[in-house]
Structure formats: structure tokens, C-alpha cells
KEGUKOL-259373 format. One record per residue (C-alpha): residue number from 1; residue in three letters; x, y, z. Coordinates in steps of 0.05 Angstrom, whole numbers, m for minus. Layout:
! KEGUKOL-259373
r pos = NUM&code = ALA&x = X&y = Y&z = Z .
...
! end
This chain:
! KEGUKOL-259373
r pos = 1&code = UNK&x = 0&y = 0&z = 0 .
r pos = 2&code = UNK&x = 31&y = 65&z = m22 .
r pos = 3&code = UNK&x = 39&y = 125&z = 24 .
r pos = 4&code = UNK&x = m5&y = 166&z = m23 .
r pos = 5&code = UNK&x = m61&y = 115&z = m20 .
r pos = 6&code = UNK&x = m56&y = 111&z = 56 .
r pos = 7&code = UNK&x = m60&y = 186&z = 63 .
r pos = 8&code = UNK&x = m121&y = 187&z = 15 .
r pos = 9&code = UNK&x = m155&y = 133&z = 56 .
r pos = 10&code = UNK&x = m145&y = 170&z = 121 .
r pos = 11&code = UNK&x = m170&y = 235&z = 92 .
r pos = 12&code = UNK&x = m234&y = 201&z = 70 .
r pos = 13&code = UNK&x = m240&y = 170&z = 138 .
r pos = 14&code = UNK&x = m230&y = 238&z = 170 .
r pos = 15&code = UNK&x = m285&y = 270&z = 128 .
r pos = 16&code = UNK&x = m338&y = 220&z = 149 .
r pos = 17&code = UNK&x = m318&y = 209&z = 221 .
r pos = 18&code = UNK&x = m351&y = 254&z = 273 .
r pos = 19&code = UNK&x = m308&y = 288&z = 325 .
r pos = 20&code = UNK&x = m321&y = 260&z = 395 .
r pos = 21&code = UNK&x = m297&y = 278&z = 464 .
r pos = 22&code = UNK&x = m229&y = 253&z = 486 .
r pos = 23&code = UNK&x = m230&y = 188&z = 526 .
r pos = 24&code = UNK&x = m219&y = 187&z = 600 .
r pos = 25&code = UNK&x = m147&y = 184&z = 625 .
r pos = 26&code = UNK&x = m156&y = 112&z = 650 .
r pos = 27&code = UNK&x = m168&y = 91&z = 578 .
r pos = 28&code = UNK&x = m110&y = 131&z = 548 .
r pos = 29&code = UNK&x = m69&y = 97&z = 495 .
r pos = 30&code = UNK&x = m11&y = 144&z = 481 .
r pos = 31&code = UNK&x = 33&y = 154&z = 420 .
r pos = 32&code = UNK&x = 93&y = 198&z = 432 .
r pos = 33&code = UNK&x = 122&y = 230&z = 370 .
r pos = 34&code = UNK&x = 186&y = 258&z = 401 .
r pos = 35&code = UNK&x = 241&y = 224&z = 444 .
r pos = 36&code = UNK&x = 241&y = 276&z = 499 .
r pos = 37&code = UNK&x = 167&y = 269&z = 509 .
r pos = 38&code = UNK&x = 175&y = 193&z = 513 .
r pos = 39&code = UNK&x = 226&y = 201&z = 568 .
r pos = 40&code = UNK&x = 182&y = 250&z = 605 .
r pos = 41&code = UNK&x = 123&y = 203&z = 601 .
r pos = 42&code = UNK&x = 164&y = 147&z = 631 .
r pos = 43&code = UNK&x = 189&y = 193&z = 686 .
r pos = 44&code = UNK&x = 117&y = 210&z = 703 .
r pos = 45&code = UNK&x = 97&y = 137&z = 705 .
r pos = 46&code = UNK&x = 58&y = 134&z = 640 .
r pos = 47&code = UNK&x = 104&y = 84&z = 606 .
r pos = 48&code = UNK&x = 53&y = 27&z = 609 .
r pos = 49&code = UNK&x = 3&y = 71&z = 570 .
r pos = 50&code = UNK&x = 50&y = 81&z = 511 .
r pos = 51&code = UNK&x = 28&y = 42&z = 450 .
r pos = 52&code = UNK&x = 72&y = 77&z = 400 .
r pos = 53&code = UNK&x = 135&y = 119&z = 397 .
r pos = 54&code = UNK&x = 178&y = 155&z = 345 .
r pos = 55&code = UNK&x = 233&y = 120&z = 307 .
r pos = 56&code = UNK&x = 284&y = 162&z = 345 .
r pos = 57&code = UNK&x = 264&y = 141&z = 415 .
r pos = 58&code = UNK&x = 322&y = 101&z = 444 .
r pos = 59&code = UNK&x = 313&y = 108&z = 520 .
r pos = 60&code = UNK&x = 292&y = 86&z = 570 .
r pos = 61&code = UNK&x = 304&y = 12&z = 555 .
r pos = 62&code = UNK&x = 230&y = m6&z = 559 .
r pos = 63&code = UNK&x = 218&y = 27&z = 492 .
r pos = 64&code = UNK&x = 249&y = m32&z = 455 .
r pos = 65&code = UNK&x = 182&y = m69&z = 454 .
r pos = 66&code = UNK&x = 139&y = m9&z = 435 .
r pos = 67&code = UNK&x = 120&y = m2&z = 361 .
r pos = 68&code = UNK&x = 151&y = 56&z = 323 .
r pos = 69&code = UNK&x = 108&y = 101&z = 281 .
r pos = 70&code = UNK&x = 158&y = 142&z = 241 .
r pos = 71&code = UNK&x = 201&y = 204&z = 248 .
r pos = 72&code = UNK&x = 183&y = 270&z = 217 .
r pos = 73&code = UNK&x = 141&y = 230&z = 167 .
r pos = 74&code = UNK&x = 90&y = 187&z = 203 .
r pos = 75&code = UNK&x = 65&y = 118&z = 186 .
r pos = 76&code = UNK&x = m10&y = 133&z = 187 .
r pos = 77&code = UNK&x = m30&y = 61&z = 174 .
r pos = 78&code = UNK&x = 10&y = 37&z = 234 .
r pos = 79&code = UNK&x = m17&y = 93&z = 279 .
r pos = 80&code = UNK&x = m89&y = 73&z = 262 .
r pos = 81&code = UNK&x = m74&y = 0&z = 277 .
r pos = 82&code = UNK&x = m49&y = 18&z = 347 .
r pos = 83&code = UNK&x = m116&y = 50&z = 365 .
r pos = 84&code = UNK&x = m87&y = 109&z = 403 .
r pos = 85&code = UNK&x = m130&y = 159&z = 440 .
r pos = 86&code = UNK&x = m78&y = 214&z = 447 .
r pos = 87&code = UNK&x = m19&y = 237&z = 404 .
r pos = 88&code = UNK&x = 34&y = 277&z = 440 .
r pos = 89&code = UNK&x = 80&y = 324&z = 401 .
r pos = 90&code = UNK&x = 134&y = 375&z = 417 .
r pos = 91&code = UNK&x = 140&y = 446&z = 391 .
r pos = 92&code = UNK&x = 89&y = 431&z = 335 .
r pos = 93&code = UNK&x = 138&y = 386&z = 298 .
r pos = 94&code = UNK&x = 80&y = 345&z = 268 .
r pos = 95&code = UNK&x = 26&y = 399&z = 269 .
r pos = 96&code = UNK&x = 9&y = 386&z = 195 .
r pos = 97&code = UNK&x = m24&y = 321&z = 219 .
r pos = 98&code = UNK&x = m66&y = 355&z = 273 .
r pos = 99&code = UNK&x = m131&y = 363&z = 234 .
r pos = 100&code = UNK&x = m129&y = 291&z = 210 .
r pos = 101&code = UNK&x = m118&y = 266&z = 282 .
r pos = 102&code = UNK&x = m175&y = 308&z = 309 .
r pos = 103&code = UNK&x = m223&y = 285&z = 254 .
r pos = 104&code = UNK&x = m205&y = 214&z = 273 .
r pos = 105&code = UNK&x = m225&y = 229&z = 345 .
r pos = 106&code = UNK&x = m153&y = 228&z = 368 .
r pos = 107&code = UNK&x = m132&y = 281&z = 418 .
r pos = 108&code = UNK&x = m70&y = 318&z = 392 .
r pos = 109&code = UNK&x = m31&y = 349&z = 449 .
r pos = 110&code = UNK&x = 28&y = 395&z = 433 .
r pos = 111&code = UNK&x = 78&y = 409&z = 488 .
r pos = 112&code = UNK&x = 121&y = 472&z = 482 .
r pos = 113&code = UNK&x = 192&y = 469&z = 511 .
r pos = 114&code = UNK&x = 243&y = 520&z = 488 .
r pos = 115&code = UNK&x = 277&y = 534&z = 554 .
r pos = 116&code = UNK&x = 302&y = 492&z = 612 .
r pos = 117&code = UNK&x = 252&y = 522&z = 661 .
r pos = 118&code = UNK&x = 193&y = 500&z = 617 .
r pos = 119&code = UNK&x = 205&y = 426&z = 630 .
r pos = 120&code = UNK&x = 169&y = 425&z = 698 .
r pos = 121&code = UNK&x = 108&y = 461&z = 671 .
r pos = 122&code = UNK&x = 107&y = 412&z = 612 .
r pos = 123&code = UNK&x = 108&y = 354&z = 660 .
r pos = 124&code = UNK&x = 51&y = 385&z = 700 .
r pos = 125&code = UNK&x = 9&y = 395&z = 638 .
r pos = 126&code = UNK&x = 21&y = 324&z = 613 .
r pos = 127&code = UNK&x = 2&y = 294&z = 679 .
r pos = 128&code = UNK&x = m61&y = 337&z = 683 .
r pos = 129&code = UNK&x = m82&y = 319&z = 613 .
r pos = 130&code = UNK&x = m72&y = 245&z = 629 .
r pos = 131&code = UNK&x = m112&y = 249&z = 694 .
r pos = 132&code = UNK&x = m56&y = 243&z = 745 .
r pos = 133&code = UNK&x = m38&y = 314&z = 765 .
r pos = 134&code = UNK&x = m4&y = 290&z = 829 .
r pos = 135&code = UNK&x = 51&y = 258&z = 788 .
r pos = 136&code = UNK&x = 67&y = 324&z = 756 .
r pos = 137&code = UNK&x = 67&y = 358&z = 823 .
r pos = 138&code = UNK&x = 117&y = 307&z = 850 .
r pos = 139&code = UNK&x = 161&y = 316&z = 789 .
r pos = 140&code = UNK&x = 161&y = 391&z = 797 .
r pos = 141&code = UNK&x = 179&y = 386&z = 871 .
r pos = 142&code = UNK&x = 238&y = 339&z = 856 .
r pos = 143&code = UNK&x = 259&y = 383&z = 798 .
r pos = 144&code = UNK&x = 258&y = 446&z = 841 .
r pos = 145&code = UNK&x = 300&y = 412&z = 895 .
r pos = 146&code = UNK&x = 353&y = 388&z = 845 .
r pos = 147&code = UNK&x = 353&y = 455&z = 809 .
r pos = 148&code = UNK&x = 366&y = 490&z = 875 .
r pos = 149&code = UNK&x = 423&y = 443&z = 892 .
r pos = 150&code = UNK&x = 457&y = 453&z = 825 .
r pos = 151&code = UNK&x = 451&y = 529&z = 826 .
r pos = 152&code = UNK&x = 477&y = 534&z = 897 .
r pos = 153&code = UNK&x = 542&y = 500&z = 876 .
r pos = 154&code = UNK&x = 558&y = 549&z = 819 .
r pos = 155&code = UNK&x = 621&y = 589&z = 832 .
r pos = 156&code = UNK&x = 631&y = 663&z = 816 .
r pos = 157&code = UNK&x = 688&y = 650&z = 768 .
r pos = 158&code = UNK&x = 660&y = 623&z = 704 .
r pos = 159&code = UNK&x = 706&y = 586&z = 655 .
r pos = 160&code = UNK&x = 697&y = 605&z = 582 .
r pos = 161&code = UNK&x = 665&y = 548&z = 544 .
r pos = 162&code = UNK&x = 657&y = 532&z = 470 .
r pos = 163&code = UNK&x = 602&y = 481&z = 454 .
r pos = 164&code = UNK&x = 610&y = 449&z = 385 .
r pos = 165&code = UNK&x = 550&y = 412&z = 357 .
r pos = 166&code = UNK&x = 579&y = 395&z = 288 .
r pos = 167&code = UNK&x = 646&y = 400&z = 253 .
r pos = 168&code = UNK&x = 631&y = 406&z = 178 .
r pos = 169&code = UNK&x = 620&y = 464&z = 178 .
r pos = 170&code = UNK&x = 636&y = 485&z = 248 .
r pos = 171&code = UNK&x = 570&y = 496&z = 285 .
r pos = 172&code = UNK&x = 564&y = 518&z = 357 .
r pos = 173&code = UNK&x = 510&y = 525&z = 411 .
r pos = 174&code = UNK&x = 497&y = 598&z = 428 .
r pos = 175&code = UNK&x = 482&y = 622&z = 498 .
r pos = 176&code = UNK&x = 407&y = 628&z = 487 .
r pos = 177&code = UNK&x = 400&y = 557&z = 460 .
r pos = 178&code = UNK&x = 376&y = 500&z = 504 .
r pos = 179&code = UNK&x = 447&y = 473&z = 510 .
r pos = 180&code = UNK&x = 473&y = 543&z = 524 .
r pos = 181&code = UNK&x = 424&y = 551&z = 582 .
r pos = 182&code = UNK&x = 449&y = 485&z = 611 .
r pos = 183&code = UNK&x = 521&y = 507&z = 607 .
r pos = 184&code = UNK&x = 504&y = 573&z = 641 .
r pos = 185&code = UNK&x = 468&y = 536&z = 697 .
r pos = 186&code = UNK&x = 528&y = 490&z = 704 .
r pos = 187&code = UNK&x = 574&y = 549&z = 716 .
r pos = 188&code = UNK&x = 604&y = 562&z = 647 .
r pos = 189&code = UNK&x = 608&y = 625&z = 605 .
r pos = 190&code = UNK&x = 592&y = 612&z = 532 .
r pos = 191&code = UNK&x = 640&y = 645&z = 483 .
r pos = 192&code = UNK&x = 583&y = 647&z = 431 .
r pos = 193&code = UNK&x = 537&y = 702&z = 454 .
r pos = 194&code = UNK&x = 474&y = 729&z = 422 .
r pos = 195&code = UNK&x = 458&y = 701&z = 354 .
r pos = 196&code = UNK&x = 400&y = 702&z = 305 .
r pos = 197&code = UNK&x = 405&y = 626&z = 309 .
r pos = 198&code = UNK&x = 412&y = 584&z = 371 .
r pos = 199&code = UNK&x = 463&y = 542&z = 333 .
r pos = 200&code = UNK&x = 503&y = 587&z = 287 .
r pos = 201&code = UNK&x = 558&y = 567&z = 239 .
r pos = 202&code = UNK&x = 623&y = 596&z = 266 .
r pos = 203&code = UNK&x = 693&y = 610&z = 239 .
r pos = 204&code = UNK&x = 752&y = 573&z = 268 .
r pos = 205&code = UNK&x = 790&y = 638&z = 273 .
r pos = 206&code = UNK&x = 737&y = 667&z = 319 .
r pos = 207&code = UNK&x = 741&y = 608&z = 366 .
r pos = 208&code = UNK&x = 817&y = 615&z = 368 .
r pos = 209&code = UNK&x = 810&y = 689&z = 384 .
r pos = 210&code = UNK&x = 759&y = 676&z = 439 .
r pos = 211&code = UNK&x = 808&y = 625&z = 470 .
r pos = 212&code = UNK&x = 759&y = 582&z = 510 .
r pos = 213&code = UNK&x = 785&y = 545&z = 570 .
r pos = 214&code = UNK&x = 738&y = 486&z = 558 .
r pos = 215&code = UNK&x = 713&y = 455&z = 492 .
r pos = 216&code = UNK&x = 652&y = 410&z = 493 .
r pos = 217&code = UNK&x = 637&y = 366&z = 433 .
r pos = 218&code = UNK&x = 563&y = 350&z = 431 .
r pos = 219&code = UNK&x = 562&y = 303&z = 371 .
r pos = 220&code = UNK&x = 591&y = 234&z = 354 .
r pos = 221&code = UNK&x = 666&y = 239&z = 345 .
r pos = 222&code = UNK&x = 715&y = 181&z = 349 .
r pos = 223&code = UNK&x = 778&y = 218&z = 371 .
r pos = 224&code = UNK&x = 776&y = 285&z = 407 .
r pos = 225&code = UNK&x = 851&y = 293&z = 393 .
r pos = 226&code = UNK&x = 830&y = 312&z = 322 .
r pos = 227&code = UNK&x = 814&y = 381&z = 349 .
r pos = 228&code = UNK&x = 888&y = 393&z = 363 .
r pos = 229&code = UNK&x = 903&y = 383&z = 289 .
r pos = 230&code = UNK&x = 860&y = 441&z = 266 .
r pos = 231&code = UNK&x = 903&y = 500&z = 243 .
r pos = 232&code = UNK&x = 918&y = 545&z = 302 .
r pos = 233&code = UNK&x = 875&y = 506&z = 352 .
r pos = 234&code = UNK&x = 935&y = 478&z = 389 .
r pos = 235&code = UNK&x = 945&y = 547&z = 419 .
r pos = 236&code = UNK&x = 875&y = 549&z = 450 .
r pos = 237&code = UNK&x = 877&y = 541&z = 526 .
r pos = 238&code = UNK&x = 827&y = 484&z = 525 .
r pos = 239&code = UNK&x = 870&y = 445&z = 477 .
r pos = 240&code = UNK&x = 936&y = 460&z = 511 .
r pos = 241&code = UNK&x = 908&y = 439&z = 579 .
r pos = 242&code = UNK&x = 873&y = 377&z = 552 .
r pos = 243&code = UNK&x = 804&y = 404&z = 569 .
r pos = 244&code = UNK&x = 768&y = 380&z = 507 .
r pos = 245&code = UNK&x = 710&y = 334&z = 524 .
r pos = 246&code = UNK&x = 662&y = 290&z = 485 .
r pos = 247&code = UNK&x = 594&y = 292&z = 520 .
r pos = 248&code = UNK&x = 531&y = 251&z = 516 .
r pos = 249&code = UNK&x = 490&y = 281&z = 459 .
r pos = 250&code = UNK&x = 423&y = 254&z = 486 .
r pos = 251&code = UNK&x = 425&y = 289&z = 553 .
r pos = 252&code = UNK&x = 440&y = 357&z = 521 .
r pos = 253&code = UNK&x = 396&y = 364&z = 460 .
r pos = 254&code = UNK&x = 331&y = 332&z = 484 .
r pos = 255&code = UNK&x = 291&y = 376&z = 532 .
r pos = 256&code = UNK&x = 266&y = 322&z = 579 .
r pos = 257&code = UNK&x = 273&y = 296&z = 650 .
r pos = 258&code = UNK&x = 347&y = 281&z = 643 .
r pos = 259&code = UNK&x = 364&y = 354&z = 630 .
r pos = 260&code = UNK&x = 386&y = 367&z = 701 .
r pos = 261&code = UNK&x = 429&y = 304&z = 699 .
r pos = 262&code = UNK&x = 461&y = 336&z = 638 .
r pos = 263&code = UNK&x = 472&y = 400&z = 678 .
r pos = 264&code = UNK&x = 503&y = 360&z = 734 .
r pos = 265&code = UNK&x = 550&y = 324&z = 684 .
r pos = 266&code = UNK&x = 570&y = 391&z = 654 .
r pos = 267&code = UNK&x = 581&y = 420&z = 723 .
r pos = 268&code = UNK&x = 629&y = 364&z = 741 .
r pos = 269&code = UNK&x = 669&y = 380&z = 677 .
r pos = 270&code = UNK&x = 668&y = 456&z = 686 .
r pos = 271&code = UNK&x = 689&y = 454&z = 760 .
r pos = 272&code = UNK&x = 744&y = 403&z = 747 .
! end
């Protein structure tokens, strides 16, 4: 069955299916379209209600047995076969499917997270929508406690940090990006300040001139010593002092419950 035929079938189905009220939370069958939402749902105790996840969901380990429904392009036939009652998205990544979902009597819930401090409110909204607001409250309390612990340990002196998210071309995380916020909370001072993009392409010469004391590599790289071989980079303090680190990509770029664990890991590096 071709993708075009499947889409045509679902559009016909949507046209002749009346919109009904969303089912009760106890009957919820959840499909999560984004990895960070999947992690947040597990953290809130809704893992057993997940009947479908995105192709990119790789943690926690329980996701191995949950059917995958696609990435940016969704497998509509598979989604229908899983009989979900609610579809959960992040930052409107799959909004073009919203009308179709609603016409099929599926609740489409979009969670907005652009900043670190929005994660607790997202958790609270999710738990309320799924009929267990107390879980969101508990999450928020634990988050606030850990957030307070992390911020109380930040020292006045902030090492200058360069966060590289790709190497061809060189691309960095600016201070207003999600990763930049985490580095700031962990006690670092980002050398890439305000930018029209949260992840601008940068010139190697500008990094050399800024002379960061710490370099963080937030992408898969086999050998961090390759950084030393870039023209002029051997003179950067971070390279001379062996303070170039490969860090776990997942805990930095996905705005979910592990974000503060990512801050803690960054803090251990920055305070070293």
C-alpha cells in the first residue's frame, strides 16, 4: 500500500468520522512523536500507557518493545492500527497532521519546551491531561529541589566554554540555545553570545581568538585529539590543557527529564 493511498484513505476516513470527546485518562493509549516526550512520560509513570513511539526514541530501555510510528514523516496506517486515544507532540513538529488526528477522534496534544525552566510546567500539563496531576506535582517538587542544589554550587568565576555541535562546517550552541542555558546553569560562560540562530555556523579563527578554557563536543566523534590538528587550535587554552570533552548528545539536546542530569555532568566538567 503506497503512502499516497494511505493518506487518501485517512483523509476520506476523517471526512466521514464525527469528532467526539477525548476518552478518560484511564483509557488513554498514548503515542509519543518525540524522544524527549517519551522520556518525560516514563518519568511520570505513564510508560505502560505508551502504545507507539517515534523512530528516534532510544531510551529508557523499555521502549524496545513499543512499536515505532515514524520520524518526521509518520506511518499513518500503523498509527491507526495501534488504536491510540492521544498523540503527544513537541513544539508543533508534526502539526500538519493535527486536523487529521482530530477528525479521527484522536486528541492531539502539543507540548512547548524551548527553555530549561519550561520542563516542569510541561510535566505538569502532561500529567493533568492524562488524569494524574499528582505525578506532575511530585516531578516539579523533585525538579525544584535538584535545580536549587545545582545552582547553589555554581562558583563566581565562570570558565569560558565553547560548545561544538557539528564539525563540517563548524557549528556551535549559542548562549540562548537550550544547551547554552544548561552550560550557564552548570557554571560556564559561553563564548558564543547572542545570535539570530541558537546554533550558528562559526569561523575557526573566531574560536581561536575567543580562546575558550573548555571545549565541549556534543556530537559523535571518534577521537577528540583531532581538534588539536586544526590549524591554530593547538594554541587554545582548552587544547593546551587537555580540556576537550566529548559529551553525551542525548542528555543535552533533548529537553526532557534528564536535562538536570546533563547540567550535573556539565558542572562536574566545568568545576574540574
